[in-house]
SERO-4910 file (N, C-alpha, C, O; in steps of 0.05 Angstrom, whole numbers):
BEGIN
 pado doro    nc1    nc2    nc3   cac1   cac2   cac3    cc1    cc2    cc3    oc1    oc2    oc3
  Met    A   -614    -37     20   -599    -62     16   -604    -72    -12   -626    -71    -23
  Leu    A   -583    -81    -25   -585    -91    -52   -595   -120    -52   -589   -135    -34
  Asn    A   -609   -127    -72   -620   -154    -74   -603   -170    -94   -613   -179   -115
  Asp    A   -578   -175    -87   -561   -191   -103   -539   -204    -86   -541   -203    -61
  Ser    A   -518   -214    -98   -498   -230    -83   -475   -214    -72   -456   -226    -62
  Arg    A   -475   -188    -74   -452   -172    -64   -448   -176    -34   -467   -179    -19
  Ser    A   -422   -177    -27   -415   -179      1   -418   -152     15   -420   -151     40
  Asn    A   -417   -131      0   -416   -103     10   -391    -98     27   -390    -80     44
  Lys    A   -370   -113     22   -344   -109     35   -323   -102     13   -322   -116     -7
  Ile    A   -308    -82     19   -288    -72      0   -260    -71     13   -257    -62     36
  Ala    A   -240    -81     -2   -212    -78      6   -200    -58    -13   -202    -61    -38
  Val    A   -187    -38     -3   -173    -18    -19   -144    -28    -20   -131    -32      0
  Val    A   -134    -32    -45   -108    -45    -48    -89    -27    -64    -97    -16    -85
  Cys    A    -64    -25    -55    -45     -8    -69    -40    -20    -97    -42    -44   -101
  His    A    -33     -3   -115    -30    -10   -143    -12    -33   -148    -19    -51   -164
  Cys    A     11    -34   -136     32    -54   -144     24    -82   -136     35   -101   -147
  Ile    A      5    -86   -118     -4   -113   -111    -20   -125   -133    -20   -149   -138
  Leu    A    -35   -107   -147    -51   -117   -170    -38   -113   -197    -49   -121   -217
  Asn    A    -14   -101   -197      0    -96   -222     30    -93   -215     39    -70   -210
  Val    A     45   -115   -215     73   -114   -207     90    -98   -227    113    -92   -221
  His    A     79    -92   -250     94    -76   -270     99    -47   -261    114    -33   -273
  Ser    A     85    -39   -239     89    -12   -229    113    -11   -209    120     11   -201
  Leu    A    124    -33   -202    147    -34   -183    173    -24   -196    176    -25   -221
  Glu    A    191    -15   -179    218     -8   -189    231    -34   -198    224    -56   -190
  Asp    A    251    -31   -216    265    -54   -227    277    -71   -205    288    -61   -186
  Gly    A    275    -97   -209    287   -116   -190    270   -124   -166    278   -140   -150
  Leu    A    246   -112   -164    230   -117   -140    206   -136   -144    194   -146   -125
  Ala    A    198   -142   -169    175   -159   -174    182   -188   -168    203   -198   -177
  Glu    A    164   -202   -155    167   -230   -149    147   -247   -164    148   -272   -163
  Tyr    A    128   -235   -178    107   -249   -193    106   -238   -221    115   -215   -226
  Pro    A     94   -253   -240     92   -243   -267     72   -221   -271     75   -204   -289
  Gly    A     50   -220   -255     30   -200   -259     18   -188   -234     17   -163   -232
  Val    A      9   -205   -216     -3   -196   -191     10   -211   -167     21   -232   -171
  Glu    A      7   -200   -143     15   -214   -119     -5   -236   -114    -25   -232   -100
  Glu    A     -1   -259   -126    -21   -280   -129    -34   -289   -103    -58   -291   -101
  Glu    A    -18   -295    -82    -30   -305    -57    -47   -284    -44    -68   -291    -32
  Val    A    -39   -259    -45    -54   -238    -32    -81   -234    -47   -102   -233    -34
  Val    A    -80   -233    -73   -104   -230    -89   -123   -253    -85   -147   -250    -82
  Lys    A   -112   -278    -85   -129   -301    -81   -142   -301    -53   -166   -307    -51
  Ala    A   -128   -293    -33   -139   -291     -6   -162   -271     -5   -182   -276      8
  Leu    A   -159   -248    -19   -180   -228    -20   -204   -239    -35   -227   -235    -26
  Ile    A   -200   -252    -57   -222   -263    -73   -236   -284    -56   -261   -285    -55
  Asp    A   -221   -301    -42   -233   -322    -25   -251   -310     -3   -270   -323      6
  Lys    A   -244   -286      6   -260   -273     27   -285   -259     15   -302   -250     30
  Gly    A   -287   -258    -11   -310   -247    -24   -312   -217    -22   -334   -205    -23
  Val    A   -289   -203    -20   -290   -174    -19   -286   -163    -46   -273   -174    -63
  Gly    A   -297   -139    -51   -291   -124    -75   -264   -112    -72   -255   -107    -49
  Ile    A   -250   -107    -94   -223    -97    -93   -222    -70   -108   -229    -69   -131
  Val    A   -215    -49    -94   -211    -23   -106   -181    -18   -107   -167    -18    -87
  Gln    A   -170    -15   -132   -142    -10   -136   -136     20   -135   -147     36   -150
  Leu    A   -118     27   -116   -108     54   -115    -89     59   -139    -75     41   -147
  Arg    A    -90     83   -149    -70     91   -169    -42     93   -155    -41    100   -132
  Cys    A    -21     86   -169      5     88   -157     13    117   -154     17    130   -175
  Pro    A     16    127   -130     23    155   -127     51    162   -137     56    184   -145
  Glu    A     69    142   -135     97    148   -144     98    150   -174    112    168   -185
  Ile    A     84    133   -189     84    135   -218     70    161   -226     79    175   -245
  Arg    A     48    167   -213     33    192   -219     52    216   -217     49    235   -232
  Leu    A     69    216   -197     86    239   -192    113    238   -206    123    258   -217
  His    A    125    214   -207    153    211   -217    156    195   -242    178    194   -254
  Gly    A    135    181   -251    137    164   -274    147    136   -267    153    130   -244
  Ile    A    148    119   -286    155     90   -282    185     86   -277    192     67   -262
  Glu    A    202    103   -288    231    100   -284    240    114   -259    246    138   -259
  Arg    A    240    100   -237    249    111   -211    264     90   -196    262     66   -201
  Leu    A    279     99   -176    294     81   -159    281     77   -132    266     95   -124
  Pro    A    285     55   -119    274     52    -91    287     73    -73    311     77    -74
  Met    A    270     86    -58    279    108    -41    266    106    -13    246     93    -10
  Pro    A    278    118      7    267    117     34    244    138     37    240    155     19
  Lys    A    230    136     59    207    154     64    215    183     64    201    200     53
  Asp    A    238    190     76    245    219     79    249    232     51    246    256     49
  Thr    A    255    216     31    257    227      4    230    236     -7    228    255    -22
  Tyr    A    209    223      2    182    230     -7    167    248     13    146    259      5
  Asp    A    177    251     37    162    267     57    170    297     54    183    308     71
  Lys    A    161    308     31    167    336     25    140    350     20    121    337     11
  Pro    A    138    376     25    112    390     23     99    387     -5     74    382     -6
  His    A    114    389    -27    101    387    -53     91    359    -59     71    355    -73
  Ile    A    105    339    -49     97    311    -53     72    306    -35     53    294    -45
  Arg    A     73    315    -11     50    311      7     25    324     -4      3    313     -2
  Glu    A     28    347    -16      6    362    -28     -6    345    -51    -31    343    -53
  Ser    A     11    334    -68      1    317    -90    -13    292    -79    -34    285    -89
  Tyr    A      0    280    -59    -12    255    -48    -38    262    -34    -57    245    -34
  Ser    A    -40    285    -21    -65    293     -8    -87    296    -28   -110    287    -23
  Ala    A    -82    308    -50   -102    312    -71   -111    284    -82   -135    280    -86
  Gln    A    -92    266    -86    -99    240    -96   -116    225    -76   -135    211    -83
  Ala    A   -108    227    -50   -123    213    -29   -152    223    -28   -170    208    -23
  Glu    A   -155    249    -32   -183    260    -32   -199    248    -55   -222    242    -52
  Glu    A   -187    245    -79   -201    233   -102   -208    204    -96   -230    196   -102
  Glu    A   -190    189    -84   -195    161    -78   -217    159    -57   -235    142    -59
  Ala    A   -217    176    -36   -237    176    -16   -265    183    -27   -285    172    -19
  Ser    A   -265    201    -47   -290    208    -60   -303    184    -74   -327    180    -73
  Gln    A   -286    168    -87   -296    143    -99   -307    124    -79   -328    112    -83
  Leu    A   -294    121    -56   -303    103    -35   -330    113    -24   -347     96    -17
  Arg    A   -333    139    -22   -359    150    -13   -382    140    -30   -403    135    -20
  Glu    A   -377    139    -56   -398    130    -75   -406    101    -69   -429     95    -69
  Phe    A   -386     84    -65   -392     56    -58   -408     54    -32   -426     38    -29
  Met    A   -401     71    -13   -414     71     13   -443     79     11   -460     71     28
  Lys    A   -450     96     -8   -478    104    -12   -496     80    -17   -520     81    -12
  Lys    A   -484     59    -28   -500     34    -34   -495     13    -13   -501    -11    -17
  Gly    A   -484     21     10   -482      2     33   -455    -12     35   -453    -29     53
  Ala    A   -436     -6     18   -410    -20     20   -395    -10     45   -397     13     53
  Glu    A   -379    -28     56   -362    -22     79   -333    -26     70   -326    -47     58
  Val    A   -316     -7     76   -287    -10     70   -275    -25     94   -272    -14    116
  Val    A   -269    -50     90   -260    -67    112   -230    -68    115   -220    -74    136
  Ala    A   -215    -62     93   -186    -63     95   -173    -45     75   -183    -40     54
  Val    A   -149    -35     83   -131    -22     64   -106    -40     64    -95    -45     85
  Val    A    -99    -48     40    -76    -66     37    -54    -51     23    -57    -43      0
  Gly    A    -32    -47     37    -10    -31     27     15    -48     23     15    -72     28
  Ala    A     36    -35     13     61    -48      7     82    -39     28     92    -17     27
  Glu    A     88    -58     46    107    -52     67    134    -44     56    143    -54     36
  Ala    A    146    -25     69    173    -13     63    171      8     41    191     21     35
  Ser    A    148     10     28    145     31      8    145     59     22    132     62     43
  Pro    A    159     78     11    159    105     23    131    118     20    125    137     35
  Ser    A    115    108      2     89    120     -3     67    102      9     49    112     22
  Cys    A     68     76      4     46     58     11     52     38     33     37     19     37
  Gly    A     73     42     48     78     26     72     56     29     92     46     51     96
  Val    A     49      8    106     28      8    126     39     10    154     30     27    170
  Ser    A     59     -6    160     71     -5    187    101     -5    186    114     -3    207
  Val    A    113     -8    162    142     -8    159    150     10    135    138      7    114
  Val    A    169     27    139    181     43    118    211     40    119    222     29    138
  Gly    A    224     50     98    253     48     98    266     76    103    253     96     98
  Arg    A    291     75    112    307    100    113    336     92    107    344     69    110
  Trp    A    351    112     98    379    106     93    393    101    120    388    114    140
  Arg    A    410     81    120    425     73    144    442     97    154    455    110    138
  Glu    A    441    101    180    457    123    192    487    118    184    497     96    187
  Gly    A    499    140    175    527    138    168    532    131    139    555    132    130
  Ser    A    511    124    124    515    117     96    520    144     81    508    164     88
  His    A    536    143     61    543    167     46    526    169     20    524    150      5
  Ala    A    515    192     16    497    196     -7    509    188    -34    494    177    -51
  Ala    A    534    192    -37    547    186    -63    550    156    -68    551    147    -91
  Thr    A    550    140    -47    556    111    -50    534     93    -40    536     69    -45
  Arg    A    514    103    -26    494     85    -15    477     72    -37    471     84    -58
  Arg    A    468     47    -30    453     31    -49    430     18    -34    432     11    -11
  Phe    A    408     14    -49    385     -1    -39    389    -30    -46    397    -35    -69
  Pro    A    384    -49    -29    376    -48     -1    399    -49     19    395    -49     43
  Asp    A    424    -50      9    447    -53     26    450    -32     47    458    -38     70
  Asp    A    443     -7     41    446     15     60    420     25     71    416     49     77
  Phe    A    401      7     73    373     13     81    367      1    108    375    -22    113
  Asp    A    353     15    125    342      4    150    312      5    148    300     24    137
  Phe    A    298    -15    158    269    -16    159    261     -7    187    270    -18    207
  Ile    A    242     12    188    233     23    214    203     24    215    190     22    194
  Asp    A    191     26    239    162     28    241    153     55    229    166     75    233
  Gly    A    131     54    216    120     79    204    101     73    181    102     51    169
  Arg    A     85     93    174     67     91    151     79    108    128     91    128    133
  Gly    A     75     99    104     84    114     80     69    140     78     47    143     89
  Val    A     80    159     64     69    186     61     41    185     49     23    198     59
  Tyr    A     37    170     28     11    169     15    -10    156     34    -32    165     36
  Met    A     -2    135     48    -20    121     66    -28    140     89    -50    138     99
  Glu    A     -9    156     98    -16    176    119    -38    195    109    -57    201    124
  Glu    A    -35    204     85    -55    222     73    -82    208     69   -103    220     75
  Leu    A    -81    184     60   -106    169     56   -120    163     83   -144    165     85
  Glu    A   -104    157    103   -115    151    129   -130    176    140   -151    174    152
  Lys    A   -118    200    136   -131    224    145   -159    227    132   -178    234    146
  Arg    A   -160    222    106   -186    225     92   -206    205    102   -229    211    106
  Leu    A   -197    180    106   -216    159    115   -226    165    143   -249    161    149
  Glu    A   -208    174    160   -216    181    188   -237    203    188   -257    202    203
  Arg    A   -234    223    171   -254    245    169   -281    234    160   -302    245    167
  Met    A   -281    212    145   -306    200    135   -317    180    156   -338    168    151
  Gly    A   -302    176    178   -311    156    197   -304    128    190   -316    109    201
  Ile    A   -286    124    171   -278     97    162   -253     89    177   -233    103    176
  Arg    A   -255     66    190   -232     56    205   -227     27    197   -234      8    212
  Pro    A   -215     23    174   -210     -4    164   -187    -17    178   -172     -4    192
  Met    A   -184    -43    173   -160    -57    182   -138    -49    162   -143    -48    138
  Trp    A   -115    -43    172    -92    -36    155    -73    -60    154    -64    -70    174
  Ile    A    -69    -70    130    -53    -95    126    -30    -89    107    -35    -78     85
  Gly    A     -6    -95    115     17    -90     98     28   -116     85     30   -136     99
  Val    A     33   -115     60     45   -138     45     75   -132     42     83   -113     29
  Pro    A     91   -149     54    120   -145     52    130   -151     24    122   -171     11
  Gly    A    148   -135     14    160   -139    -12    185   -156     -9    193   -166     12
  Lys    A    198   -160    -32    222   -177    -34    244   -171    -13    254   -190      0
  Ser    A    251   -146    -10    272   -139      8    265   -143     37    281   -153     53
  Leu    A    240   -137     44    231   -140     72    227   -169     79    232   -176    103
  Lys    A    220   -186     61    217   -215     66    244   -227     75    244   -246     90
  Lys    A    265   -216     65    292   -226     72    298   -220    102    311   -236    116
  Val    A    289   -197    111    294   -188    138    274   -201    158    281   -209    180
  Tyr    A    248   -203    149    227   -214    166    213   -237    150    191   -232    139
  Pro    A    224   -261    150    214   -282    133    185   -291    140    172   -302    123
  Asp    A    176   -287    165    149   -296    172    127   -275    167    104   -281    170
  Met    A    135   -251    159    116   -229    156     95   -235    134     72   -228    138
  Phe    A    103   -247    112     84   -252     90     62   -272     99     39   -267     93
  Gln    A     70   -292    113     50   -312    123     30   -298    143      7   -304    143
  Glu    A     41   -280    159     23   -265    178      4   -247    162    -19   -245    170
  Thr    A     13   -235    140     -4   -219    123    -27   -236    113    -50   -228    114
  Leu    A    -21   -259    102    -41   -277     91    -61   -286    113    -85   -288    108
  Arg    A    -50   -291    136    -68   -299    159    -88   -277    165   -111   -283    169
  Lys    A    -78   -252    166    -96   -230    173   -118   -228    152   -142   -224    159
  Ile    A   -112   -230    126   -132   -229    105   -152   -252    109   -176   -247    107
  Arg    A   -142   -276    112   -160   -299    114   -177   -300    139   -199   -310    138
  Glu    A   -166   -291    161   -180   -294    187   -192   -269    199   -210   -270    215
  Glu    A   -182   -245    191   -191   -221    205   -208   -202    189   -221   -184    200
  Ile    A   -208   -205    163   -225   -188    147   -254   -198    149   -272   -187    137
***
């Protein structure tokens, strides 16, 4: 046990929550960070580990919003699997000093970092004319990267709370979801 003020609690947070500049054009709601989410985590006294953005790592910053099935391909899964292993390795180091991974905070509706909601193209939409978010449906599911990260954490015996932060498009469909996210951080971590 360390003889200092550390809480020994860590929240693993997807990149875009701590850096909105990684989002696709038109999706940022804040100038720099998702302020309420970050404040709630700070108020809980948890350390914050920022995941690298798997989409930027693979496709660069200039990309369009896409559904999960666009990312659920063997070569993408392989890349995400390798990144998840690297992230889990870092968490192992923190755990050697007694830290506990209490939460993974992801970006709902992200094809990569969604926790409980992902997007898909609406049935019957035509590839040549479909547009985000007009031709998008939100469905239950985890993003491809979060699936890979979850596998690594489970192998390590880590079973954190999974918390999804709804983005701009999802807030329009589920207006109460953001407040529920903040409640989970404030009351359940």
